[in-house]
N, CA, C and O atoms as CSV, one atom per row, in Angstrom:
chain,resi,resn,atom,element,x,y,z
A,1,MET,N,N,0.843,-1.170,0.000
A,1,MET,CA,C,0.000,0.000,0.000
A,1,MET,C,C,0.896,1.244,0.000
A,1,MET,O,O,1.771,1.380,0.855
A,2,HIS,N,N,0.682,2.123,-0.932
A,2,HIS,CA,C,1.494,3.329,-1.073
A,2,HIS,C,C,0.731,4.515,-0.504
A,2,HIS,O,O,-0.422,4.746,-0.870
A,3,ARG,N,N,1.368,5.270,0.391
A,3,ARG,CA,C,0.723,6.429,1.010
A,3,ARG,C,C,1.222,7.716,0.395
A,3,ARG,O,O,2.393,7.839,0.035
A,4,LYS,N,N,0.337,8.656,0.283
A,4,LYS,CA,C,0.720,9.986,-0.154
A,4,LYS,C,C,0.718,10.897,1.050
A,4,LYS,O,O,-0.207,10.860,1.862
A,5,PHE,N,N,1.736,11.708,1.171
A,5,PHE,CA,C,1.813,12.671,2.252
A,5,PHE,C,C,1.671,14.063,1.667
A,5,PHE,O,O,2.270,14.399,0.645
A,6,SER,N,N,0.889,14.834,2.321
A,6,SER,CA,C,0.739,16.215,1.881
A,6,SER,C,C,1.912,17.039,2.399
A,6,SER,O,O,2.638,16.611,3.296
A,7,THR,N,N,2.085,18.203,1.832
A,7,THR,CA,C,3.147,19.112,2.252
A,7,THR,C,C,2.979,19.493,3.712
A,7,THR,O,O,3.964,19.646,4.434
A,8,SER,N,N,1.721,19.649,4.156
A,8,SER,CA,C,1.486,20.061,5.544
A,8,SER,C,C,1.956,19.006,6.529
A,8,SER,O,O,2.431,19.360,7.608
A,9,SER,N,N,1.844,17.711,6.200
A,9,SER,CA,C,2.306,16.682,7.127
A,9,SER,C,C,3.822,16.728,7.275
A,9,SER,O,O,4.340,16.466,8.361
A,10,PHE,N,N,4.550,17.059,6.195
A,10,PHE,CA,C,5.995,17.203,6.304
A,10,PHE,C,C,6.356,18.414,7.152
A,10,PHE,O,O,7.328,18.371,7.906
A,11,CYS,N,N,5.595,19.481,7.040
A,11,CYS,CA,C,5.862,20.680,7.843
A,11,CYS,C,C,5.688,20.381,9.323
A,11,CYS,O,O,6.495,20.798,10.154
A,12,VAL,N,N,4.620,19.651,9.641
A,12,VAL,CA,C,4.390,19.300,11.048
A,12,VAL,C,C,5.524,18.428,11.545
A,12,VAL,O,O,6.022,18.625,12.653
A,13,HIS,N,N,5.937,17.462,10.732
A,13,HIS,CA,C,7.042,16.593,11.113
A,13,HIS,C,C,8.315,17.410,11.314
A,13,HIS,O,O,9.027,17.212,12.298
A,14,ASP,N,N,8.611,18.333,10.384
A,14,ASP,CA,C,9.795,19.175,10.506
A,14,ASP,C,C,9.742,20.032,11.758
A,14,ASP,O,O,10.758,20.226,12.426
A,15,MET,N,N,8.542,20.554,12.084
A,15,MET,CA,C,8.410,21.381,13.284
A,15,MET,C,C,8.654,20.547,14.527
A,15,MET,O,O,9.321,21.008,15.453
A,16,MET,N,N,8.130,19.330,14.569
A,16,MET,CA,C,8.337,18.471,15.726
A,16,MET,C,C,9.817,18.123,15.868
A,16,MET,O,O,10.352,18.118,16.977
A,17,THR,N,N,10.471,17.836,14.760
A,17,THR,CA,C,11.886,17.509,14.814
A,17,THR,C,C,12.686,18.697,15.335
A,17,THR,O,O,13.592,18.534,16.152
A,18,GLN,N,N,12.343,19.902,14.855
A,18,GLN,CA,C,13.035,21.100,15.312
A,18,GLN,C,C,12.793,21.324,16.801
A,18,GLN,O,O,13.718,21.691,17.526
A,19,LYS,N,N,11.552,21.108,17.270
A,19,LYS,CA,C,11.236,21.285,18.682
A,19,LYS,C,C,12.012,20.276,19.526
A,19,LYS,O,O,12.549,20.621,20.579
A,20,GLU,N,N,12.069,19.028,19.061
A,20,GLU,CA,C,12.811,18.008,19.795
A,20,GLU,C,C,14.297,18.357,19.856
A,20,GLU,O,O,14.938,18.152,20.887
A,21,GLU,N,N,14.850,18.883,18.756
A,21,GLU,CA,C,16.258,19.280,18.755
A,21,GLU,C,C,16.507,20.424,19.734
A,21,GLU,O,O,17.505,20.429,20.455
A,22,THR,N,N,15.587,21.397,19.754
A,22,THR,CA,C,15.715,22.527,20.672
A,22,THR,C,C,15.687,22.031,22.110
A,22,THR,O,O,16.492,22.467,22.933
A,23,MET,N,N,14.768,21.123,22.420
A,23,MET,CA,C,14.657,20.582,23.777
A,23,MET,C,C,15.928,19.828,24.156
A,23,MET,O,O,16.421,19.971,25.275
A,24,SER,N,N,16.462,19.028,23.237
A,24,SER,CA,C,17.674,18.272,23.573
A,24,SER,C,C,18.860,19.204,23.776
A,24,SER,O,O,19.729,18.923,24.600
A,25,GLN,N,N,18.910,20.324,23.028
A,25,GLN,CA,C,19.977,21.299,23.245
A,25,GLN,C,C,19.867,21.903,24.635
A,25,GLN,O,O,20.873,22.076,25.323
A,26,HIS,N,N,18.630,22.230,25.055
A,26,HIS,CA,C,18.429,22.791,26.387
A,26,HIS,C,C,18.830,21.787,27.460
A,26,HIS,O,O,19.451,22.150,28.459
A,27,LEU,N,N,18.473,20.525,27.251
A,27,LEU,CA,C,18.754,19.511,28.269
A,27,LEU,C,C,20.241,19.176,28.345
A,27,LEU,O,O,20.747,18.877,29.427
A,28,SER,N,N,20.948,19.221,27.219
A,28,SER,CA,C,22.353,18.843,27.245
A,28,SER,C,C,23.273,20.014,27.561
A,28,SER,O,O,24.465,19.815,27.796
A,29,ASP,N,N,22.747,21.211,27.571
A,29,ASP,CA,C,23.560,22.395,27.826
A,29,ASP,C,C,23.896,22.471,29.310
A,29,ASP,O,O,22.999,22.598,30.143
A,30,ASN,N,N,25.187,22.393,29.647
A,30,ASN,CA,C,25.602,22.433,31.048
A,30,ASN,C,C,26.355,23.707,31.385
A,30,ASN,O,O,27.137,23.731,32.335
A,31,ALA,N,N,26.131,24.759,30.622
A,31,ALA,CA,C,26.813,26.025,30.877
A,31,ALA,C,C,26.327,26.612,32.198
A,31,ALA,O,O,25.159,26.455,32.552
A,32,PRO,N,N,27.228,27.300,32.940
A,32,PRO,CA,C,26.841,27.856,34.229
A,32,PRO,C,C,25.895,29.044,34.119
A,32,PRO,O,O,25.218,29.377,35.092
A,33,SER,N,N,25.830,29.697,32.949
A,33,SER,CA,C,24.950,30.851,32.820
A,33,SER,C,C,23.493,30.394,32.777
A,33,SER,O,O,23.204,29.287,32.323
A,34,PRO,N,N,22.570,31.245,33.250
A,34,PRO,CA,C,21.156,30.860,33.252
A,34,PRO,C,C,20.647,30.608,31.837
A,34,PRO,O,O,21.046,31.277,30.883
A,35,GLN,N,N,19.783,29.655,31.731
A,35,GLN,CA,C,19.188,29.287,30.456
A,35,GLN,C,C,17.890,30.061,30.278
A,35,GLN,O,O,17.076,30.114,31.200
A,36,LYS,N,N,17.681,30.662,29.113
A,36,LYS,CA,C,16.453,31.408,28.843
A,36,LYS,C,C,15.540,30.566,27.974
A,36,LYS,O,O,15.954,30.030,26.946
A,37,ILE,N,N,14.281,30.458,28.406
A,37,ILE,CA,C,13.283,29.738,27.617
A,37,ILE,C,C,11.990,30.519,27.636
A,37,ILE,O,O,11.725,31.273,28.572
A,38,GLY,N,N,11.186,30.341,26.610
A,38,GLY,CA,C,9.895,31.001,26.528
A,38,GLY,C,C,8.860,30.312,27.404
A,38,GLY,O,O,9.028,29.158,27.797
A,39,VAL,N,N,7.800,31.029,27.701
A,39,VAL,CA,C,6.731,30.498,28.551
A,39,VAL,C,C,6.123,29.248,27.934
A,39,VAL,O,O,5.900,28.258,28.631
A,40,ARG,N,N,5.854,29.282,26.633
A,40,ARG,CA,C,5.232,28.111,25.972
A,40,ARG,C,C,6.143,26.898,26.030
A,40,ARG,O,O,5.693,25.788,26.315
A,41,GLU,N,N,7.426,27.109,25.759
A,41,GLU,CA,C,8.385,26.012,25.822
A,41,GLU,C,C,8.450,25.444,27.238
A,41,GLU,O,O,8.478,24.227,27.423
A,42,PHE,N,N,8.473,26.321,28.228
A,42,PHE,CA,C,8.522,25.884,29.624
A,42,PHE,C,C,7.278,25.083,29.986
A,42,PHE,O,O,7.370,24.013,30.588
A,43,ARG,N,N,6.118,25.607,29.616
A,43,ARG,CA,C,4.857,24.939,29.937
A,43,ARG,C,C,4.784,23.562,29.274
A,43,ARG,O,O,4.288,22.603,29.865
A,44,GLY,N,N,5.283,23.481,28.048
A,44,GLY,CA,C,5.230,22.213,27.317
A,44,GLY,C,C,6.177,21.155,27.849
A,44,GLY,O,O,5.955,19.964,27.632
A,45,ASN,N,N,7.215,21.561,28.532
A,45,ASN,CA,C,8.222,20.614,29.031
A,45,ASN,C,C,8.530,20.859,30.504
A,45,ASN,O,O,9.681,20.780,30.931
A,46,LEU,N,N,7.500,21.153,31.262
A,46,LEU,CA,C,7.645,21.535,32.666
A,46,LEU,C,C,8.462,20.536,33.480
A,46,LEU,O,O,9.370,20.928,34.213
A,47,THR,N,N,8.152,19.277,33.359
A,47,THR,CA,C,8.834,18.254,34.159
A,47,THR,C,C,10.329,18.219,33.873
A,47,THR,O,O,11.142,18.129,34.793
A,48,ALA,N,N,10.686,18.289,32.599
A,48,ALA,CA,C,12.108,18.235,32.238
A,48,ALA,C,C,12.855,19.448,32.791
A,48,ALA,O,O,13.972,19.311,33.291
A,49,TYR,N,N,12.249,20.631,32.705
A,49,TYR,CA,C,12.927,21.824,33.207
A,49,TYR,C,C,13.014,21.821,34.734
A,49,TYR,O,O,14.021,22.260,35.289
A,50,LEU,N,N,11.990,21.338,35.415
A,50,LEU,CA,C,12.061,21.252,36.877
A,50,LEU,C,C,13.133,20.255,37.305
A,50,LEU,O,O,13.780,20.436,38.336
A,51,ARG,N,N,13.315,19.216,36.522
A,51,ARG,CA,C,14.380,18.249,36.812
A,51,ARG,C,C,15.745,18.937,36.702
A,51,ARG,O,O,16.633,18.706,37.523
A,52,GLN,N,N,15.899,19.781,35.681
A,52,GLN,CA,C,17.161,20.512,35.529
A,52,GLN,C,C,17.401,21.431,36.725
A,52,GLN,O,O,18.522,21.527,37.224
A,53,VAL,N,N,16.353,22.103,37.181
A,53,VAL,CA,C,16.487,23.004,38.335
A,53,VAL,C,C,16.895,22.201,39.559
A,53,VAL,O,O,17.756,22.629,40.328
A,54,ARG,N,N,16.285,21.046,39.741
A,54,ARG,CA,C,16.634,20.194,40.878
A,54,ARG,C,C,18.108,19.798,40.824
A,54,ARG,O,O,18.733,19.598,41.865
A,55,GLN,N,N,18.667,19.684,39.617
A,55,GLN,CA,C,20.068,19.313,39.451
A,55,GLN,C,C,21.010,20.502,39.571
A,55,GLN,O,O,22.224,20.344,39.442
A,56,GLY,N,N,20.459,21.706,39.820
A,56,GLY,CA,C,21.314,22.853,40.068
A,56,GLY,C,C,21.285,23.943,39.012
A,56,GLY,O,O,21.925,24.980,39.192
A,57,ARG,N,N,20.565,23.744,37.919
A,57,ARG,CA,C,20.505,24.752,36.851
A,57,ARG,C,C,19.623,25.922,37.254
A,57,ARG,O,O,18.729,25.775,38.088
A,58,THR,N,N,19.874,27.082,36.664
A,58,THR,CA,C,19.007,28.245,36.807
A,58,THR,C,C,18.360,28.484,35.457
A,58,THR,O,O,19.034,28.479,34.426
A,59,ILE,N,N,17.058,28.694,35.465
A,59,ILE,CA,C,16.311,28.895,34.227
A,59,ILE,C,C,15.563,30.211,34.313
A,59,ILE,O,O,14.892,30.492,35.306
A,60,LEU,N,N,15.681,31.018,33.265
A,60,LEU,CA,C,14.947,32.270,33.157
A,60,LEU,C,C,13.800,32.053,32.177
A,60,LEU,O,O,14.024,31.698,31.020
A,61,VAL,N,N,12.581,32.266,32.640
A,61,VAL,CA,C,11.404,32.115,31.787
A,61,VAL,C,C,11.080,33.482,31.212
A,61,VAL,O,O,10.963,34.462,31.947
A,62,THR,N,N,10.936,33.544,29.885
A,62,THR,CA,C,10.709,34.829,29.225
A,62,THR,C,C,9.363,34.867,28.520
A,62,THR,O,O,8.818,33.842,28.111
A,63,SER,N,N,8.853,36.068,28.394
A,63,SER,CA,C,7.649,36.323,27.617
A,63,SER,C,C,7.911,37.594,26.828
A,63,SER,O,O,8.177,38.648,27.405
A,64,HIS,N,N,7.836,37.492,25.513
A,64,HIS,CA,C,8.126,38.631,24.635
A,64,HIS,C,C,9.510,39.211,24.939
A,64,HIS,O,O,9.677,40.425,25.054
A,65,ASP,N,N,10.484,38.329,25.064
A,65,ASP,CA,C,11.892,38.676,25.317
A,65,ASP,C,C,12.134,39.400,26.640
A,65,ASP,O,O,13.178,40.028,26.812
A,66,GLN,N,N,11.200,39.323,27.565
A,66,GLN,CA,C,11.412,39.895,28.894
A,66,GLN,C,C,11.330,38.778,29.925
A,66,GLN,O,O,10.437,37.932,29.868
A,67,VAL,N,N,12.261,38.780,30.862
A,67,VAL,CA,C,12.277,37.749,31.902
A,67,VAL,C,C,11.095,37.984,32.839
A,67,VAL,O,O,10.934,39.071,33.393
A,68,VAL,N,N,10.262,36.935,33.011
A,68,VAL,CA,C,9.107,37.035,33.901
A,68,VAL,C,C,9.258,36.158,35.137
A,68,VAL,O,O,8.527,36.326,36.114
A,69,ALA,N,N,10.210,35.219,35.099
A,69,ALA,CA,C,10.417,34.347,36.260
A,69,ALA,C,C,11.830,33.790,36.221
A,69,ALA,O,O,12.424,33.613,35.158
A,70,GLU,N,N,12.349,33.519,37.412
A,70,GLU,CA,C,13.650,32.882,37.546
A,70,GLU,C,C,13.465,31.647,38.405
A,70,GLU,O,O,12.984,31.727,39.535
A,71,LEU,N,N,13.849,30.513,37.864
A,71,LEU,CA,C,13.744,29.254,38.601
A,71,LEU,C,C,15.143,28.791,38.958
A,71,LEU,O,O,16.019,28.710,38.097
A,72,ARG,N,N,15.349,28.489,40.228
A,72,ARG,CA,C,16.640,27.987,40.687
A,72,ARG,C,C,16.393,27.111,41.908
A,72,ARG,O,O,15.346,27.210,42.548
A,73,PRO,N,N,17.350,26.262,42.228
A,73,PRO,CA,C,17.167,25.415,43.403
A,73,PRO,C,C,17.148,26.276,44.667
A,73,PRO,O,O,17.768,27.339,44.696
A,74,PRO,N,N,16.453,25.836,45.699
A,74,PRO,CA,C,16.425,26.615,46.944
A,74,PRO,C,C,17.808,26.651,47.586
A,74,PRO,O,O,18.631,25.758,47.387
A,75,ALA,N,N,18.035,27.699,48.353
A,75,ALA,CA,C,19.301,27.825,49.070
A,75,ALA,C,C,19.421,26.684,50.077
A,75,ALA,O,O,18.416,26.232,50.625
A,76,PRO,N,N,20.631,26.221,50.321
A,76,PRO,CA,C,20.785,25.137,51.300
A,76,PRO,C,C,20.364,25.609,52.688
A,76,PRO,O,O,20.550,26.770,53.053
A,77,SER,N,N,19.807,24.703,53.431
A,77,SER,CA,C,19.341,25.020,54.776
A,77,SER,C,C,20.543,25.169,55.704
A,77,SER,O,O,21.486,24.380,55.654
A,78,TYR,N,N,20.492,26.189,56.545
A,78,TYR,CA,C,21.581,26.406,57.494
A,78,TYR,C,C,21.312,25.697,58.815
A,78,TYR,O,O,22.191,25.634,59.675
A,79,ARG,N,N,20.125,25.171,58.978
A,79,ARG,CA,C,19.777,24.439,60.194
A,79,ARG,C,C,20.415,23.052,60.135
A,79,ARG,O,O,20.209,22.321,59.166
A,80,PRO,N,N,21.175,22.687,61.145
A,80,PRO,CA,C,21.807,21.368,61.098
A,80,PRO,C,C,20.749,20.266,61.130
A,80,PRO,O,O,19.705,20.396,61.769
A,81,ARG,N,N,21.046,19.206,60.438
A,81,ARG,CA,C,20.119,18.075,60.412
A,81,ARG,C,C,20.050,17.426,61.787
A,81,ARG,O,O,21.051,17.328,62.497
A,82,ARG,N,N,18.865,16.991,62.142
A,82,ARG,CA,C,18.645,16.330,63.432
A,82,ARG,C,C,19.351,14.979,63.412
A,82,ARG,O,O,19.275,14.243,62.429
A,83,GLN,N,N,20.037,14.662,64.508
A,83,GLN,CA,C,20.723,13.390,64.623
A,83,GLN,C,C,20.116,12.614,65.784
A,83,GLN,O,O,20.455,12.865,66.940
A,84,PRO,N,N,19.229,11.680,65.492
A,84,PRO,CA,C,18.611,10.909,66.569
A,84,PRO,C,C,19.670,10.212,67.420
A,84,PRO,O,O,20.618,9.618,66.906
A,85,GLY,N,N,19.481,10.301,68.720
A,85,GLY,CA,C,20.400,9.655,69.655
A,85,GLY,C,C,21.608,10.492,70.027
A,85,GLY,O,O,22.476,10.013,70.757
A,86,ALA,N,N,21.692,11.720,69.553
A,86,ALA,CA,C,22.857,12.560,69.829
A,86,ALA,C,C,22.977,12.893,71.314
A,86,ALA,O,O,24.086,13.127,71.795
A,87,LEU,N,N,21.860,12.921,72.059
A,87,LEU,CA,C,21.897,13.248,73.493
A,87,LEU,C,C,21.794,12.006,74.384
A,87,LEU,O,O,21.592,12.117,75.593
A,88,ARG,N,N,21.932,10.855,73.791
A,88,ARG,CA,C,21.826,9.619,74.568
A,88,ARG,C,C,22.867,9.609,75.683
A,88,ARG,O,O,24.053,9.840,75.451
A,89,GLY,N,N,22.394,9.334,76.903
A,89,GLY,CA,C,23.280,9.272,78.056
A,89,GLY,C,C,23.552,10.617,78.699
A,89,GLY,O,O,24.214,10.677,79.735
A,90,ARG,N,N,23.065,11.687,78.119
A,90,ARG,CA,C,23.318,13.024,78.665
A,90,ARG,C,C,22.098,13.595,79.377
A,90,ARG,O,O,22.212,14.603,80.075
A,91,ILE,N,N,20.947,12.978,79.216
A,91,ILE,CA,C,19.730,13.465,79.871
A,91,ILE,C,C,19.370,12.489,80.986
A,91,ILE,O,O,19.285,11.281,80.769
A,92,ARG,N,N,19.162,13.026,82.165
A,92,ARG,CA,C,18.811,12.197,83.323
A,92,ARG,C,C,17.503,12.710,83.913
A,92,ARG,O,O,17.257,13.915,83.950
A,93,MET,N,N,16.672,11.787,84.371
A,93,MET,CA,C,15.426,12.154,85.049
A,93,MET,C,C,15.622,11.972,86.542
A,93,MET,O,O,16.266,11.027,86.998
A,94,SER,N,N,15.049,12.906,87.290
A,94,SER,CA,C,15.163,12.794,88.742
A,94,SER,C,C,14.311,11.622,89.222
A,94,SER,O,O,13.386,11.185,88.537
A,95,GLU,N,N,14.640,11.129,90.404
A,95,GLU,CA,C,13.937,9.973,90.962
A,95,GLU,C,C,12.460,10.260,91.206
A,95,GLU,O,O,11.630,9.354,91.120
A,96,ASP,N,N,12.126,11.512,91.509
A,96,ASP,CA,C,10.743,11.835,91.862
A,96,ASP,C,C,9.988,12.572,90.734
A,96,ASP,O,O,9.024,13.283,91.019
A,97,PHE,N,N,10.403,12.418,89.468
A,97,PHE,CA,C,9.786,13.196,88.400
A,97,PHE,C,C,8.309,12.854,88.202
A,97,PHE,O,O,7.552,13.689,87.708
A,98,ASP,N,N,7.886,11.654,88.573
A,98,ASP,CA,C,6.484,11.263,88.387
A,98,ASP,C,C,5.636,11.416,89.655
A,98,ASP,O,O,4.501,10.942,89.698
A,99,GLN,N,N,6.169,12.063,90.667
A,99,GLN,CA,C,5.416,12.302,91.902
A,99,GLN,C,C,4.981,13.764,91.947
A,99,GLN,O,O,5.783,14.673,91.730
A,100,THR,N,N,3.695,13.974,92.233
A,100,THR,CA,C,3.184,15.334,92.309
A,100,THR,C,C,3.560,15.939,93.655
A,100,THR,O,O,3.341,15.307,94.688
A,101,PRO,N,N,4.119,17.146,93.672
A,101,PRO,CA,C,4.499,17.790,94.935
A,101,PRO,C,C,3.274,18.009,95.843
A,101,PRO,O,O,2.159,18.211,95.362
A,102,LEU,N,N,3.506,17.965,97.152
A,102,LEU,CA,C,2.419,18.095,98.129
A,102,LEU,C,C,1.668,19.418,97.994
A,102,LEU,O,O,0.441,19.424,98.091
A,103,ASP,N,N,2.357,20.534,97.775
A,103,ASP,CA,C,1.673,21.823,97.671
A,103,ASP,C,C,0.724,21.862,96.474
A,103,ASP,O,O,-0.311,22.525,96.535
A,104,VAL,N,N,1.057,21.164,95.390
A,104,VAL,CA,C,0.180,21.106,94.223
A,104,VAL,C,C,-1.040,20.257,94.576
A,104,VAL,O,O,-2.164,20.629,94.240
A,105,LEU,N,N,-0.839,19.130,95.244
A,105,LEU,CA,C,-1.961,18.286,95.652
A,105,LEU,C,C,-2.910,19.027,96.581
A,105,LEU,O,O,-4.129,18.934,96.436
A,106,GLU,N,N,-2.356,19.758,97.529
A,106,GLU,CA,C,-3.182,20.522,98.458
A,106,GLU,C,C,-3.992,21.602,97.749
A,106,GLU,O,O,-5.149,21.842,98.094
A,107,SER,N,N,-3.388,22.249,96.763
A,107,SER,CA,C,-4.115,23.297,96.034
A,107,SER,C,C,-5.257,22.703,95.218
A,107,SER,O,O,-6.246,23.389,94.961
A,108,MET,N,N,-5.146,21.471,94.814
A,108,MET,CA,C,-6.206,20.815,94.035
A,108,MET,C,C,-7.371,20.396,94.937
A,108,MET,O,O,-8.519,20.334,94.497
A,109,GLU,N,N,-7.062,20.113,96.187
A,109,GLU,CA,C,-8.092,19.645,97.098
A,109,GLU,C,C,-8.860,20.789,97.760
A,109,GLU,O,O,-9.912,20.538,98.348
A,110,ARG,N,N,-8.387,22.012,97.693
A,110,ARG,CA,C,-9.071,23.160,98.316
A,110,ARG,C,C,-10.352,23.496,97.558
A,110,ARG,O,O,-10.502,23.225,96.367
A,111,ASP,N,N,-11.274,24.107,98.322
A,111,ASP,CA,C,-12.496,24.608,97.696
A,111,ASP,C,C,-12.194,25.886,96.932
A,111,ASP,O,O,-11.331,26.670,97.326
A,112,LEU,N,N,-12.890,26.081,95.872
A,112,LEU,CA,C,-12.684,27.296,95.092
A,112,LEU,C,C,-13.492,28.409,95.606
A,112,LEU,O,O,-13.439,29.512,95.062
């Protein structure tokens, strides 16, 4: 069976190939300078660009050649990570910690 393709189907194919090439250039580009992409391109490939940001890239989203957003990984946290067991053996409970003091008991038994 022989198929005929119209000129428009080749144009669509060429456009898809060009878009795929553009995307692969963006993904393989490891330059330290921020990458500029259009809003439509960003929206169409959101997951891939967020993955790049997670890996440390900075991306500038543009609309009509003006930067409208800057995406970059969050700054590292300065709060030290919690280390379970770090205070083991350093905290002691007094022998009477579970006994209620007499003055507290007496105050509870008084009439209001």
